[in-house]
PQR file with spaces between the fields and no chain letter, atoms N, CA, C, O and H, PARSE charges and radii, in Angstrom:
ATOM       1  N    MET     1       0.826   -1.173    0.000 -0.4000 1.5000
ATOM       2  CA   MET     1       0.000    0.000    0.000 -0.0000 2.0000
ATOM       3  C    MET     1       0.882    1.252    0.000  0.5500 1.7000
ATOM       4  O    MET     1       1.738    1.400    0.872 -0.5500 1.4000
ATOM       5  N    ASN     2       0.688    2.139   -0.948 -0.4000 1.5000
ATOM       6  CA   ASN     2       1.415    3.404   -1.005 -0.0000 2.0000
ATOM       7  C    ASN     2       0.588    4.500   -0.358  0.5500 1.7000
ATOM       8  O    ASN     2      -0.499    4.833   -0.831 -0.5500 1.4000
ATOM       9  H    ASN     2      -0.008    2.019   -1.657  0.4000 1.0000
ATOM      10  N    ARG     3       1.099    5.047    0.707 -0.4000 1.5000
ATOM      11  CA   ARG     3       0.408    6.156    1.362 -0.0000 2.0000
ATOM      12  C    ARG     3       1.250    7.407    1.198  0.5500 1.7000
ATOM      13  O    ARG     3       2.457    7.394    1.437 -0.5500 1.4000
ATOM      14  H    ARG     3       1.982    4.776    1.092  0.4000 1.0000
ATOM      15  N    VAL     4       0.609    8.474    0.794 -0.4000 1.5000
ATOM      16  CA   VAL     4       1.294    9.751    0.648 -0.0000 2.0000
ATOM      17  C    VAL     4       0.942   10.592    1.856  0.5500 1.7000
ATOM      18  O    VAL     4      -0.230   10.818    2.155 -0.5500 1.4000
ATOM      19  H    VAL     4      -0.372    8.485    0.600  0.4000 1.0000
ATOM      20  N    CYS     5       1.954   11.044    2.535 -0.4000 1.5000
ATOM      21  CA   CYS     5       1.743   11.865    3.720 -0.0000 2.0000
ATOM      22  C    CYS     5       1.736   13.337    3.299  0.5500 1.7000
ATOM      23  O    CYS     5       2.729   13.852    2.785 -0.5500 1.4000
ATOM      24  H    CYS     5       2.907   10.861    2.292  0.4000 1.0000
ATOM      25  N    VAL     6       0.618   13.992    3.521 -0.4000 1.5000
ATOM      26  CA   VAL     6       0.493   15.401    3.190 -0.0000 2.0000
ATOM      27  C    VAL     6       0.445   16.172    4.496  0.5500 1.7000
ATOM      28  O    VAL     6      -0.353   15.868    5.384 -0.5500 1.4000
ATOM      29  H    VAL     6      -0.188   13.574    3.938  0.4000 1.0000
ATOM      30  N    MET     7       1.300   17.163    4.602 -0.4000 1.5000
ATOM      31  CA   MET     7       1.341   17.976    5.808 -0.0000 2.0000
ATOM      32  C    MET     7       0.495   19.225    5.609  0.5500 1.7000
ATOM      33  O    MET     7       0.717   19.988    4.668 -0.5500 1.4000
ATOM      34  H    MET     7       1.948   17.409    3.881  0.4000 1.0000
ATOM      35  N    LEU     8      -0.470   19.433    6.490 -0.4000 1.5000
ATOM      36  CA   LEU     8      -1.289   20.632    6.469 -0.0000 2.0000
ATOM      37  C    LEU     8      -0.745   21.594    7.513  0.5500 1.7000
ATOM      38  O    LEU     8      -0.359   21.184    8.608 -0.5500 1.4000
ATOM      39  H    LEU     8      -0.650   18.814    7.254  0.4000 1.0000
ATOM      40  N    HIS     9      -0.716   22.847    7.173 -0.4000 1.5000
ATOM      41  CA   HIS     9      -0.070   23.837    8.017 -0.0000 2.0000
ATOM      42  C    HIS     9      -0.637   25.200    7.678  0.5500 1.7000
ATOM      43  O    HIS     9      -1.305   25.350    6.655 -0.5500 1.4000
ATOM      44  H    HIS     9      -1.029   23.180    6.284  0.4000 1.0000
ATOM      45  N    LYS    10      -0.388   26.190    8.508 -0.4000 1.5000
ATOM      46  CA   LYS    10      -0.716   27.574    8.167 -0.0000 2.0000
ATOM      47  C    LYS    10       0.576   28.320    7.908  0.5500 1.7000
ATOM      48  O    LYS    10       1.563   28.139    8.622 -0.5500 1.4000
ATOM      49  H    LYS    10       0.155   26.068    9.339  0.4000 1.0000
ATOM      50  N    CYS    11       0.569   29.152    6.894 -0.4000 1.5000
ATOM      51  CA   CYS    11       1.742   29.947    6.553 -0.0000 2.0000
ATOM      52  C    CYS    11       2.154   30.766    7.776  0.5500 1.7000
ATOM      53  O    CYS    11       1.311   31.454    8.352 -0.5500 1.4000
ATOM      54  H    CYS    11      -0.232   29.299    6.314  0.4000 1.0000
ATOM      55  N    PRO    12       3.429   30.713    8.192 -0.5600 1.5000
ATOM      56  CA   PRO    12       3.854   31.449    9.375  0.2800 2.0000
ATOM      57  C    PRO    12       3.788   32.968    9.213  0.5500 1.7000
ATOM      58  O    PRO    12       3.808   33.690   10.210 -0.5500 1.4000
ATOM      59  N    ILE    13       3.710   33.458    7.994 -0.4000 1.5000
ATOM      60  CA   ILE    13       3.677   34.902    7.768 -0.0000 2.0000
ATOM      61  C    ILE    13       2.241   35.416    7.690  0.5500 1.7000
ATOM      62  O    ILE    13       1.866   36.317    8.440 -0.5500 1.4000
ATOM      63  H    ILE    13       3.694   32.871    7.185  0.4000 1.0000
ATOM      64  N    CYS    14       1.425   34.847    6.779 -0.4000 1.5000
ATOM      65  CA   CYS    14       0.074   35.396    6.550 -0.0000 2.0000
ATOM      66  C    CYS    14      -1.041   34.501    7.076  0.5500 1.7000
ATOM      67  O    CYS    14      -2.211   34.877    7.005 -0.5500 1.4000
ATOM      68  H    CYS    14       1.730   34.115    6.169  0.4000 1.0000
ATOM      69  N    LYS    15      -0.708   33.338    7.597 -0.4000 1.5000
ATOM      70  CA   LYS    15      -1.667   32.384    8.194 -0.0000 2.0000
ATOM      71  C    LYS    15      -2.618   31.746    7.186  0.5500 1.7000
ATOM      72  O    LYS    15      -3.650   31.204    7.581 -0.5500 1.4000
ATOM      73  H    LYS    15       0.243   33.032    7.655  0.4000 1.0000
ATOM      74  N    THR    16      -2.296   31.797    5.890 -0.4000 1.5000
ATOM      75  CA   THR    16      -3.096   31.117    4.867 -0.0000 2.0000
ATOM      76  C    THR    16      -2.868   29.613    4.990  0.5500 1.7000
ATOM      77  O    THR    16      -1.724   29.185    5.144 -0.5500 1.4000
ATOM      78  H    THR    16      -1.458   32.237    5.568  0.4000 1.0000
ATOM      79  N    PRO    17      -3.923   28.799    4.927 -0.5600 1.5000
ATOM      80  CA   PRO    17      -3.722   27.338    4.970  0.2800 2.0000
ATOM      81  C    PRO    17      -2.842   26.882    3.800  0.5500 1.7000
ATOM      82  O    PRO    17      -3.038   27.314    2.664 -0.5500 1.4000
ATOM      83  N    THR    18      -1.892   26.023    4.081 -0.4000 1.5000
ATOM      84  CA   THR    18      -0.990   25.485    3.067 -0.0000 2.0000
ATOM      85  C    THR    18      -0.903   23.974    3.233  0.5500 1.7000
ATOM      86  O    THR    18      -1.236   23.445    4.293 -0.5500 1.4000
ATOM      87  H    THR    18      -1.734   25.671    5.003  0.4000 1.0000
ATOM      88  N    ASP    19      -0.467   23.293    2.214 -0.4000 1.5000
ATOM      89  CA   ASP    19      -0.162   21.872    2.354 -0.0000 2.0000
ATOM      90  C    ASP    19       1.060   21.540    1.510  0.5500 1.7000
ATOM      91  O    ASP    19       1.338   22.187    0.500 -0.5500 1.4000
ATOM      92  H    ASP    19      -0.197   23.723    1.352  0.4000 1.0000
ATOM      93  N    SER    20       1.765   20.537    1.942 -0.4000 1.5000
ATOM      94  CA   SER    20       3.040   20.201    1.311 -0.0000 2.0000
ATOM      95  C    SER    20       2.885   19.693   -0.108  0.5500 1.7000
ATOM      96  O    SER    20       3.822   19.803   -0.898 -0.5500 1.4000
ATOM      97  H    SER    20       1.539   20.012    2.763  0.4000 1.0000
ATOM      98  N    ALA    21       1.730   19.138   -0.460 -0.4000 1.5000
ATOM      99  CA   ALA    21       1.531   18.604   -1.802 -0.0000 2.0000
ATOM     100  C    ALA    21       1.260   19.706   -2.818  0.5500 1.7000
ATOM     101  O    ALA    21       1.633   19.573   -3.983 -0.5500 1.4000
ATOM     102  H    ALA    21       0.968   19.049    0.182  0.4000 1.0000
ATOM     103  N    ALA    22       0.621   20.788   -2.397 -0.4000 1.5000
ATOM     104  CA   ALA    22       0.204   21.832   -3.338 -0.0000 2.0000
ATOM     105  C    ALA    22       1.146   23.022   -3.407  0.5500 1.7000
ATOM     106  O    ALA    22       1.170   23.724   -4.418 -0.5500 1.4000
ATOM     107  H    ALA    22       0.318   20.896   -1.450  0.4000 1.0000
ATOM     108  N    HIS    23       1.909   23.265   -2.375 -0.4000 1.5000
ATOM     109  CA   HIS    23       2.750   24.464   -2.325 -0.0000 2.0000
ATOM     110  C    HIS    23       4.232   24.090   -2.332  0.5500 1.7000
ATOM     111  O    HIS    23       4.724   23.436   -1.412 -0.5500 1.4000
ATOM     112  H    HIS    23       1.890   22.695   -1.554  0.4000 1.0000
ATOM     113  N    GLY    24       4.918   24.506   -3.361 -0.4000 1.5000
ATOM     114  CA   GLY    24       6.353   24.245   -3.461 -0.0000 2.0000
ATOM     115  C    GLY    24       7.161   25.022   -2.439  0.5500 1.7000
ATOM     116  O    GLY    24       8.305   24.666   -2.156 -0.5500 1.4000
ATOM     117  H    GLY    24       4.519   25.037   -4.108  0.4000 1.0000
ATOM     118  N    ASP    25       6.586   26.073   -1.884 -0.4000 1.5000
ATOM     119  CA   ASP    25       7.279   26.900   -0.889 -0.0000 2.0000
ATOM     120  C    ASP    25       6.909   26.497    0.540  0.5500 1.7000
ATOM     121  O    ASP    25       7.167   27.248    1.480 -0.5500 1.4000
ATOM     122  H    ASP    25       5.657   26.361   -2.114  0.4000 1.0000
ATOM     123  N    PHE    26       6.309   25.321    0.708 -0.4000 1.5000
ATOM     124  CA   PHE    26       5.867   24.858    2.026 -0.0000 2.0000
ATOM     125  C    PHE    26       6.988   24.979    3.044  0.5500 1.7000
ATOM     126  O    PHE    26       8.115   24.601    2.723 -0.5500 1.4000
ATOM     127  H    PHE    26       6.100   24.710   -0.056  0.4000 1.0000
ATOM     128  N    PRO    27       6.754   25.479    4.244 -0.5600 1.5000
ATOM     129  CA   PRO    27       5.483   25.742    4.902  0.2800 2.0000
ATOM     130  C    PRO    27       4.876   27.111    4.573  0.5500 1.7000
ATOM     131  O    PRO    27       3.850   27.488    5.139 -0.5500 1.4000
ATOM     132  N    PHE    28       5.500   27.842    3.672 -0.4000 1.5000
ATOM     133  CA   PHE    28       4.959   29.145    3.280 -0.0000 2.0000
ATOM     134  C    PHE    28       3.975   28.952    2.137  0.5500 1.7000
ATOM     135  O    PHE    28       4.051   27.963    1.409 -0.5500 1.4000
ATOM     136  H    PHE    28       6.333   27.536    3.212  0.4000 1.0000
ATOM     137  N    CYS    29       3.050   29.898    1.977 -0.4000 1.5000
ATOM     138  CA   CYS    29       2.044   29.785    0.923 -0.0000 2.0000
ATOM     139  C    CYS    29       2.560   30.313   -0.412  0.5500 1.7000
ATOM     140  O    CYS    29       2.003   29.997   -1.464 -0.5500 1.4000
ATOM     141  H    CYS    29       2.989   30.702    2.569  0.4000 1.0000
ATOM     142  N    SER    30       3.633   31.124   -0.372 -0.4000 1.5000
ATOM     143  CA   SER    30       4.132   31.728   -1.610 -0.0000 2.0000
ATOM     144  C    SER    30       5.598   32.098   -1.459  0.5500 1.7000
ATOM     145  O    SER    30       6.151   32.094   -0.360 -0.5500 1.4000
ATOM     146  H    SER    30       4.086   31.380    0.482  0.4000 1.0000
ATOM     147  N    GLU    31       6.207   32.413   -2.582 -0.4000 1.5000
ATOM     148  CA   GLU    31       7.597   32.870   -2.567 -0.0000 2.0000
ATOM     149  C    GLU    31       7.705   34.194   -1.813  0.5500 1.7000
ATOM     150  O    GLU    31       8.699   34.445   -1.131 -0.5500 1.4000
ATOM     151  H    GLU    31       5.758   32.416   -3.475  0.4000 1.0000
ATOM     152  N    ARG    32       6.680   35.041   -1.936 -0.4000 1.5000
ATOM     153  CA   ARG    32       6.671   36.336   -1.255 -0.0000 2.0000
ATOM     154  C    ARG    32       6.766   36.152    0.263  0.5500 1.7000
ATOM     155  O    ARG    32       7.557   36.828    0.922 -0.5500 1.4000
ATOM     156  H    ARG    32       5.872   34.838   -2.490  0.4000 1.0000
ATOM     157  N    CYS    33       5.960   35.237    0.819 -0.4000 1.5000
ATOM     158  CA   CYS    33       6.003   34.996    2.267 -0.0000 2.0000
ATOM     159  C    CYS    33       7.332   34.365    2.681  0.5500 1.7000
ATOM     160  O    CYS    33       7.867   34.675    3.745 -0.5500 1.4000
ATOM     161  H    CYS    33       5.318   34.688    0.284  0.4000 1.0000
ATOM     162  N    ARG    34       7.860   33.479    1.836 -0.4000 1.5000
ATOM     163  CA   ARG    34       9.158   32.862    2.133 -0.0000 2.0000
ATOM     164  C    ARG    34      10.252   33.931    2.179  0.5500 1.7000
ATOM     165  O    ARG    34      11.094   33.919    3.077 -0.5500 1.4000
ATOM     166  H    ARG    34       7.426   33.227    0.971  0.4000 1.0000
ATOM     167  N    ASP    35      10.241   34.858    1.207 -0.4000 1.5000
ATOM     168  CA   ASP    35      11.232   35.931    1.174 -0.0000 2.0000
ATOM     169  C    ASP    35      11.064   36.887    2.352  0.5500 1.7000
ATOM     170  O    ASP    35      12.045   37.386    2.905 -0.5500 1.4000
ATOM     171  H    ASP    35       9.557   34.867    0.478  0.4000 1.0000
ATOM     172  N    ARG    36       9.821   37.133    2.725 -0.4000 1.5000
ATOM     173  CA   ARG    36       9.569   38.021    3.871 -0.0000 2.0000
ATOM     174  C    ARG    36      10.127   37.408    5.156  0.5500 1.7000
ATOM     175  O    ARG    36      10.692   38.112    5.993 -0.5500 1.4000
ATOM     176  H    ARG    36       9.024   36.728    2.276  0.4000 1.0000
ATOM     177  N    ASP    37       9.962   36.080    5.308 -0.4000 1.5000
ATOM     178  CA   ASP    37      10.501   35.386    6.465 -0.0000 2.0000
ATOM     179  C    ASP    37      12.024   35.472    6.478  0.5500 1.7000
ATOM     180  O    ASP    37      12.628   35.709    7.524 -0.5500 1.4000
ATOM     181  H    ASP    37       9.502   35.508    4.628  0.4000 1.0000
ATOM     182  N    LEU    38      12.643   35.280    5.316 -0.4000 1.5000
ATOM     183  CA   LEU    38      14.098   35.393    5.214 -0.0000 2.0000
ATOM     184  C    LEU    38      14.552   36.802    5.593  0.5500 1.7000
ATOM     185  O    LEU    38      15.558   36.973    6.282 -0.5500 1.4000
ATOM     186  H    LEU    38      12.153   35.087    4.466  0.4000 1.0000
ATOM     187  N    GLY    39      13.806   37.807    5.140 -0.4000 1.5000
ATOM     188  CA   GLY    39      14.115   39.185    5.494 -0.0000 2.0000
ATOM     189  C    GLY    39      14.010   39.429    6.991  0.5500 1.7000
ATOM     190  O    GLY    39      14.795   40.192    7.554 -0.5500 1.4000
ATOM     191  H    GLY    39      12.989   37.668    4.580  0.4000 1.0000
ATOM     192  N    ASN    40      13.046   38.786    7.638 -0.4000 1.5000
ATOM     193  CA   ASN    40      12.914   38.920    9.092 -0.0000 2.0000
ATOM     194  C    ASN    40      14.139   38.367    9.810  0.5500 1.7000
ATOM     195  O    ASN    40      14.596   38.948   10.794 -0.5500 1.4000
ATOM     196  H    ASN    40      12.408   38.166    7.181  0.4000 1.0000
ATOM     197  N    TRP    41      14.672   37.251    9.325 -0.4000 1.5000
ATOM     198  CA   TRP    41      15.899   36.705    9.909 -0.0000 2.0000
ATOM     199  C    TRP    41      17.079   37.633    9.630  0.5500 1.7000
ATOM     200  O    TRP    41      17.905   37.871   10.511 -0.5500 1.4000
ATOM     201  H    TRP    41      14.301   36.779    8.525  0.4000 1.0000
ATOM     202  N    ALA    42      17.159   38.155    8.409 -0.4000 1.5000
ATOM     203  CA   ALA    42      18.290   38.999    8.015 -0.0000 2.0000
ATOM     204  C    ALA    42      18.335   40.309    8.800  0.5500 1.7000
ATOM     205  O    ALA    42      19.414   40.828    9.083 -0.5500 1.4000
ATOM     206  H    ALA    42      16.487   37.962    7.694  0.4000 1.0000
ATOM     207  N    THR    43      17.165   40.842    9.150 -0.4000 1.5000
ATOM     208  CA   THR    43      17.119   42.104    9.909 -0.0000 2.0000
ATOM     209  C    THR    43      17.068   41.866   11.413  0.5500 1.7000
ATOM     210  O    THR    43      16.856   42.791   12.197 -0.5500 1.4000
ATOM     211  H    THR    43      16.288   40.421    8.919  0.4000 1.0000
ATOM     212  N    GLU    44      17.265   40.607   11.798 -0.4000 1.5000
ATOM     213  CA   GLU    44      17.295   40.192   13.203 -0.0000 2.0000
ATOM     214  C    GLU    44      15.980   40.452   13.924  0.5500 1.7000
ATOM     215  O    GLU    44      15.967   40.688   15.132 -0.5500 1.4000
ATOM     216  H    GLU    44      17.437   39.856   11.161  0.4000 1.0000
ATOM     217  N    LYS    45      14.874   40.410   13.184 -0.4000 1.5000
ATOM     218  CA   LYS    45      13.565   40.462   13.816 -0.0000 2.0000
ATOM     219  C    LYS    45      13.347   39.160   14.590  0.5500 1.7000
ATOM     220  O    LYS    45      12.720   39.146   15.649 -0.5500 1.4000
ATOM     221  H    LYS    45      14.885   40.218   12.202  0.4000 1.0000
ATOM     222  N    TYR    46      13.877   38.069   14.035 -0.4000 1.5000
ATOM     223  CA   TYR    46      13.886   36.782   14.734 -0.0000 2.0000
ATOM     224  C    TYR    46      15.275   36.588   15.315  0.5500 1.7000
ATOM     225  O    TYR    46      16.273   36.894   14.661 -0.5500 1.4000
ATOM     226  H    TYR    46      14.386   38.081   13.174  0.4000 1.0000
ATOM     227  N    VAL    47      15.345   36.082   16.536 -0.4000 1.5000
ATOM     228  CA   VAL    47      16.629   35.874   17.195 -0.0000 2.0000
ATOM     229  C    VAL    47      16.592   34.552   17.939  0.5500 1.7000
ATOM     230  O    VAL    47      15.591   34.226   18.577 -0.5500 1.4000
ATOM     231  H    VAL    47      14.535   35.834   17.066  0.4000 1.0000
ATOM     232  N    VAL    48      17.665   33.794   17.864 -0.4000 1.5000
ATOM     233  CA   VAL    48      17.811   32.577   18.660 -0.0000 2.0000
ATOM     234  C    VAL    48      18.529   32.991   19.949  0.5500 1.7000
ATOM     235  O    VAL    48      19.684   33.416   19.918 -0.5500 1.4000
ATOM     236  H    VAL    48      18.478   34.059   17.346  0.4000 1.0000
ATOM     237  N    TYR    49      17.843   32.864   21.061 -0.4000 1.5000
ATOM     238  CA   TYR    49      18.397   33.353   22.319 -0.0000 2.0000
ATOM     239  C    TYR    49      19.313   32.349   23.013  0.5500 1.7000
ATOM     240  O    TYR    49      20.280   32.747   23.663 -0.5500 1.4000
ATOM     241  H    TYR    49      16.904   32.519   21.087  0.4000 1.0000
ATOM     242  N    ASP    50      19.028   31.077   22.889 -0.4000 1.5000
ATOM     243  CA   ASP    50      19.846   30.074   23.554 -0.0000 2.0000
ATOM     244  C    ASP    50      21.008   29.690   22.661  0.5500 1.7000
ATOM     245  O    ASP    50      20.821   29.485   21.461 -0.5500 1.4000
ATOM     246  H    ASP    50      18.242   30.754   22.361  0.4000 1.0000
ATOM     247  N    PRO    51      22.217   29.587   23.228 -0.5600 1.5000
ATOM     248  CA   PRO    51      23.357   29.179   22.399  0.2800 2.0000
ATOM     249  C    PRO    51      23.157   27.748   21.897  0.5500 1.7000
ATOM     250  O    PRO    51      22.612   26.896   22.599 -0.5500 1.4000
ATOM     251  N    ILE    52      23.604   27.511   20.685 -0.4000 1.5000
ATOM     252  CA   ILE    52      23.468   26.186   20.094 -0.0000 2.0000
ATOM     253  C    ILE    52      24.451   25.221   20.752  0.5500 1.7000
ATOM     254  O    ILE    52      24.121   24.058   20.985 -0.5500 1.4000
ATOM     255  H    ILE    52      24.046   28.203   20.114  0.4000 1.0000
ATOM     256  N    PHE    53      25.661   25.703   21.054 -0.4000 1.5000
ATOM     257  CA   PHE    53      26.688   24.894   21.684 -0.0000 2.0000
ATOM     258  C    PHE    53      27.064   25.498   23.019  0.5500 1.7000
ATOM     259  O    PHE    53      26.973   26.710   23.215 -0.5500 1.4000
ATOM     260  H    PHE    53      25.929   26.648   20.865  0.4000 1.0000
ATOM     261  N    ASN    54      27.480   24.660   23.916 -0.4000 1.5000
ATOM     262  CA   ASN    54      28.061   25.094   25.170 -0.0000 2.0000
ATOM     263  C    ASN    54      29.481   25.566   24.859  0.5500 1.7000
ATOM     264  O    ASN    54      30.146   24.972   24.010 -0.5500 1.4000
ATOM     265  H    ASN    54      27.554   23.675   23.757  0.4000 1.0000
ATOM     266  N    GLU    55      29.957   26.607   25.517 -0.4000 1.5000
ATOM     267  CA   GLU    55      31.300   27.134   25.235 -0.0000 2.0000
ATOM     268  C    GLU    55      32.383   26.081   25.446  0.5500 1.7000
ATOM     269  O    GLU    55      33.378   26.073   24.722 -0.5500 1.4000
ATOM     270  H    GLU    55      29.417   27.090   26.207  0.4000 1.0000
ATOM     271  N    ASP    56      32.211   25.194   26.423 -0.4000 1.5000
ATOM     272  CA   ASP    56      33.189   24.130   26.657 -0.0000 2.0000
ATOM     273  C    ASP    56      33.234   23.169   25.476  0.5500 1.7000
ATOM     274  O    ASP    56      34.306   22.688   25.109 -0.5500 1.4000
ATOM     275  H    ASP    56      31.403   25.200   27.011  0.4000 1.0000
ATOM     276  N    GLU    57      32.074   22.884   24.876 -0.4000 1.5000
ATOM     277  CA   GLU    57      32.030   21.987   23.719 -0.0000 2.0000
ATOM     278  C    GLU    57      32.748   22.605   22.528  0.5500 1.7000
ATOM     279  O    GLU    57      33.415   21.895   21.776 -0.5500 1.4000
ATOM     280  H    GLU    57      31.203   23.275   25.174  0.4000 1.0000
ATOM     281  N    ILE    58      32.624   23.902   22.347 -0.4000 1.5000
ATOM     282  CA   ILE    58      33.274   24.585   21.229 -0.0000 2.0000
ATOM     283  C    ILE    58      34.785   24.497   21.380  0.5500 1.7000
ATOM     284  O    ILE    58      35.488   24.264   20.397 -0.5500 1.4000
ATOM     285  H    ILE    58      32.082   24.479   22.958  0.4000 1.0000
ATOM     286  N    GLU    59      35.300   24.679   22.598 -0.4000 1.5000
ATOM     287  CA   GLU    59      36.742   24.599   22.825 -0.0000 2.0000
ATOM     288  C    GLU    59      37.264   23.195   22.524  0.5500 1.7000
ATOM     289  O    GLU    59      38.379   23.043   22.025 -0.5500 1.4000
ATOM     290  H    GLU    59      34.729   24.868   23.397  0.4000 1.0000
ATOM     291  N    GLU    60      36.467   22.172   22.822 -0.4000 1.5000
ATOM     292  CA   GLU    60      36.885   20.796   22.546 -0.0000 2.0000
ATOM     293  C    GLU    60      36.908   20.510   21.050  0.5500 1.7000
ATOM     294  O    GLU    60      37.750   19.749   20.573 -0.5500 1.4000
ATOM     295  H    GLU    60      35.561   22.296   23.226  0.4000 1.0000
ATOM     296  N    ILE    61      35.984   21.116   20.310 -0.4000 1.5000
ATOM     297  CA   ILE    61      35.874   20.875   18.874 -0.0000 2.0000
ATOM     298  C    ILE    61      36.985   21.574   18.099  0.5500 1.7000
ATOM     299  O    ILE    61      37.550   21.005   17.165 -0.5500 1.4000
ATOM     300  H    ILE    61      35.299   21.734   20.697  0.4000 1.0000
ATOM     301  N    GLU    62      37.295   22.800   18.486 -0.4000 1.5000
ATOM     302  CA   GLU    62      38.262   23.595   17.728 -0.0000 2.0000
ATOM     303  C    GLU    62      39.685   23.078   17.944  0.5500 1.7000
ATOM     304  O    GLU    62      40.080   22.743   19.060 -0.5500 1.4000
ATOM     305  H    GLU    62      36.836   23.262   19.244  0.4000 1.0000
ATOM     306  N    ALA    63      40.421   23.025   16.878 -0.4000 1.5000
ATOM     307  CA   ALA    63      41.822   22.636   16.955 -0.0000 2.0000
ATOM     308  C    ALA    63      42.634   23.817   17.481  0.5500 1.7000
ATOM     309  O    ALA    63      42.206   24.966   17.371 -0.5500 1.4000
ATOM     310  H    ALA    63      40.100   23.297   15.971  0.4000 1.0000
ATOM     311  N    PRO    64      43.793   23.537   18.047 -0.5600 1.5000
ATOM     312  CA   PRO    64      44.628   24.656   18.502  0.2800 2.0000
ATOM     313  C    PRO    64      44.962   25.573   17.328  0.5500 1.7000
ATOM     314  O    PRO    64      45.255   25.112   16.224 -0.5500 1.4000
ATOM     315  N    ARG    65      44.914   26.847   17.582 -0.4000 1.5000
ATOM     316  CA   ARG    65      45.160   27.824   16.523 -0.0000 2.0000
ATOM     317  C    ARG    65      46.574   28.371   16.617  0.5500 1.7000
ATOM     318  O    ARG    65      47.136   28.512   17.704 -0.5500 1.4000
ATOM     319  H    ARG    65      44.676   27.221   18.478  0.4000 1.0000
ATOM     320  N    LYS    66      47.134   28.674   15.458 -0.4000 1.5000
ATOM     321  CA   LYS    66      48.449   29.291   15.405 -0.0000 2.0000
ATOM     322  C    LYS    66      48.274   30.732   14.950  0.5500 1.7000
ATOM     323  O    LYS    66      47.440   31.029   14.095 -0.5500 1.4000
ATOM     324  H    LYS    66      46.678   28.560   14.576  0.4000 1.0000
ATOM     325  N    THR    67      49.056   31.606   15.522 -0.4000 1.5000
ATOM     326  CA   THR    67      49.037   33.000   15.107 -0.0000 2.0000
ATOM     327  C    THR    67      50.314   33.274   14.331  0.5500 1.7000
ATOM     328  O    THR    67      51.416   33.019   14.818 -0.5500 1.4000
ATOM     329  H    THR    67      49.734   31.364   16.217  0.4000 1.0000
ATOM     330  N    ILE    68      50.161   33.788   13.137 -0.4000 1.5000
ATOM     331  CA   ILE    68      51.300   34.132   12.302 -0.0000 2.0000
ATOM     332  C    ILE    68      51.309   35.641   12.127  0.5500 1.7000
ATOM     333  O    ILE    68      50.319   36.234   11.697 -0.5500 1.4000
ATOM     334  H    ILE    68      49.266   33.995   12.741  0.4000 1.0000
ATOM     335  N    ILE    69      52.428   36.252   12.461 -0.4000 1.5000
ATOM     336  CA   ILE    69      52.553   37.700   12.323 -0.0000 2.0000
ATOM     337  C    ILE    69      53.500   37.978   11.166  0.5500 1.7000
ATOM     338  O    ILE    69      54.652   37.543   11.170 -0.5500 1.4000
ATOM     339  H    ILE    69      53.232   35.771   12.810  0.4000 1.0000
ATOM     340  N    LEU    70      53.005   38.701   10.189 -0.4000 1.5000
ATOM     341  CA   LEU    70      53.816   39.047    9.037 -0.0000 2.0000
ATOM     342  C    LEU    70      54.224   40.509    9.137  0.5500 1.7000
ATOM     343  O    LEU    70      53.402   41.381    9.416 -0.5500 1.4000
ATOM     344  H    LEU    70      52.069   39.055   10.186  0.4000 1.0000
ATOM     345  N    ASP    71      55.501   40.759    8.904 -0.4000 1.5000
ATOM     346  CA   ASP    71      55.988   42.131    8.867 -0.0000 2.0000
ATOM     347  C    ASP    71      55.923   42.576    7.411  0.5500 1.7000
ATOM     348  O    ASP    71      56.764   42.189    6.599 -0.5500 1.4000
ATOM     349  H    ASP    71      56.169   40.051    8.677  0.4000 1.0000
ATOM     350  N    LEU    72      54.939   43.377    7.089 -0.4000 1.5000
ATOM     351  CA   LEU    72      54.725   43.771    5.705 -0.0000 2.0000
ATOM     352  C    LEU    72      55.697   44.847    5.234  0.5500 1.7000
ATOM     353  O    LEU    72      55.785   45.130    4.039 -0.5500 1.4000
ATOM     354  H    LEU    72      54.256   43.691    7.749  0.4000 1.0000
ATOM     355  N    ASP    73      56.427   45.446    6.174 -0.4000 1.5000
ATOM     356  CA   ASP    73      57.403   46.470    5.804 -0.0000 2.0000
ATOM     357  C    ASP    73      58.696   45.850    5.261  0.5500 1.7000
ATOM     358  O    ASP    73      59.399   46.481    4.472 -0.5500 1.4000
ATOM     359  H    ASP    73      56.356   45.216    7.145  0.4000 1.0000
ATOM     360  N    GLU    74      59.012   44.617    5.681 -0.4000 1.5000
ATOM     361  CA   GLU    74      60.231   43.952    5.230 -0.0000 2.0000
ATOM     362  C    GLU    74      59.848   42.768    4.338  0.5500 1.7000
ATOM     363  O    GLU    74      59.074   41.906    4.756 -0.5500 1.4000
ATOM     364  H    GLU    74      58.440   44.105    6.322  0.4000 1.0000
ATOM     365  N    PRO    75      60.384   42.720    3.111 -0.5600 1.5000
ATOM     366  CA   PRO    75      60.088   41.584    2.240  0.2800 2.0000
ATOM     367  C    PRO    75      60.718   40.317    2.773  0.5500 1.7000
ATOM     368  O    PRO    75      61.806   40.361    3.346 -0.5500 1.4000
ATOM     369  N    ASN    76      60.052   39.187    2.593 -0.4000 1.5000
ATOM     370  CA   ASN    76      60.557   37.883    3.062 -0.0000 2.0000
ATOM     371  C    ASN    76      61.720   37.404    2.218  0.5500 1.7000
ATOM     372  O    ASN    76      62.638   36.756    2.720 -0.5500 1.4000
ATOM     373  H    ASN    76      59.168   39.151    2.127  0.4000 1.0000
ATOM     374  N    ASP    77      61.679   37.725    0.934 -0.4000 1.5000
ATOM     375  CA   ASP    77      62.701   37.254    0.007 -0.0000 2.0000
ATOM     376  C    ASP    77      63.321   38.478   -0.661  0.5500 1.7000
ATOM     377  O    ASP    77      62.614   39.312   -1.227 -0.5500 1.4000
ATOM     378  H    ASP    77      60.934   38.252    0.526  0.4000 1.0000
ATOM     379  N    ALA    78      64.642   38.575   -0.591 -0.4000 1.5000
ATOM     380  CA   ALA    78      65.326   39.757   -1.140 -0.0000 2.0000
ATOM     381  C    ALA    78      65.204   39.817   -2.668  0.5500 1.7000
ATOM     382  O    ALA    78      65.357   40.894   -3.244 -0.5500 1.4000
ATOM     383  H    ALA    78      65.216   37.897   -0.131  0.4000 1.0000
ATOM     384  N    GLY    79      64.933   38.686   -3.341 -0.4000 1.5000
ATOM     385  CA   GLY    79      64.825   38.643   -4.776 -0.0000 2.0000
ATOM     386  C    GLY    79      63.493   39.174   -5.310  0.5500 1.7000
ATOM     387  O    GLY    79      63.338   39.333   -6.521 -0.5500 1.4000
ATOM     388  H    GLY    79      64.808   37.811   -2.873  0.4000 1.0000
ATOM     389  N    HIS    80      62.564   39.441   -4.453 -0.4000 1.5000
ATOM     390  CA   HIS    80      61.228   39.901   -4.906 -0.0000 2.0000
ATOM     391  C    HIS    80      60.996   41.332   -4.556  0.5500 1.7000
ATOM     392  O    HIS    80      59.935   41.877   -4.860 -0.5500 1.4000
ATOM     393  H    HIS    80      62.690   39.312   -3.469  0.4000 1.0000
């Protein structure tokens, strides 16, 4: 038996009923609402308040970093 699961939802921007089978921009009802949502994220209207990672976890993940200081006033190679 082939069952197709269709998700019914309301557009998060304009609250128009949407479904995953009919709207290519699901969960949005249109490209306009999808772009408006993206704009809300870009202008920081939406904000994630909780950190995704604990600071201790980030330190464990990151490899040790090296700092390289270049003296741009003195050329490295006299031939250049």
